[in-house]
N, C-alpha and C positions, 0 to 999 in steps of 0.2 A: 753462454747466452744470457743477458741481464735480466733481473726479475721484472715482473708486471709493475707500472705505478700502484702506488700505495694511496689510498684515498687519506684526507686530512679530514678528521671527524670534529675537532676542536674550533672549527668555523665554519660559519654559513652565510651563504648571499641571497638576497633577494631585489630582483630587479624593480624598480619603480618607474612607471612611463606617467608623464604628465601629458595635460591635455594639449599643450603646443609642440608637442612630438619629441620633447628632452627627455632624458631618463638617467637614472642615477644607480647605482647598485649600492644598497644597505648592506655592511659588513657587520657581522656579529661572532666575536671571538673570546673564548673562554681562555683566559690570559693564562691561567697556570697551565693547562693540559697543551696550549699552544707551545709556549716556552721550552716544556720538556720535550715535546717533540721536535722542535727546532734544534735543541741540543743534541737530539742524536741523529740528525739528517746528515749524509754525506753532503760537505762542501767542495767545490775546485778549489783549486792553487790560489784564488783570490779571496776565498772566503765566503763566496757567494753558495747559497742553496737555492736550487732551481725548483720551481711549481710551475703547474698549469693550472689555469682558472678556465673551465668550459661551461659552456650554455647546457643546460640540460633540454633535452626533447620536450619535457612537458614538467610543468613545475611539480616538487615533491608534494604532499597532502599537507606541509606545513607551509607552503609557498615558497620554498626554496627554489632558484632559478638557475644557478650556478652551483658547481662543484670544484674543489681543488684537491690537486694530488702532486704528490711528490715526483717531480720529473727524474726518469730513470732512461737513459740513453739506449736504445736499442743498438749497439754496436754491428751486429749480425745484419742488421737491415740497413745501416748506413754504408756499408762495404757494398752491398747489391746496388741500392740506388746510386751509388759513385760508377759502377762499372755499365748500368742502364743509361746513364747521362754521356758517358764517353762513347757507348755505342750509338746513341740516337744523334749525338754531334756528328759523329762520322758518315752515318747515314746521310745527315742534311747536306754535308758538305759534298759526298758524292753525287747526290740528286742534283745539285746546285751546278756540278761541273758536268754533267750529262746534257742538262737543258741548254748550257752554254755552248757544248759542241754541238748540238743539233741547232744553234743559231737561235735559241730562245734567251728572254732574260733570265739571269741565274739568281732571280729573288721570287 
């Protein structure tokens, strides 16, 4: 099973919202720490490192509205979701067939 996602501590995000409804996210990066972290992150076959940027439920005491974590795929969960998708699509097809057999619309 894959490890849990790891938070990136060398970067911070603050969402700024304007009177007209537009917003932007200000990003502060501690360059040296971020570069060192980036060197150690696992990359895919194309050389890309994957991250997630997630909105916090409530801003931190410093006003940070989002956080970043290193994306670690959950292989075990992906296999389970594939099985569920296959089962759900089979159930939907069979219920459509039943409706069609009863003379109802299959959708």
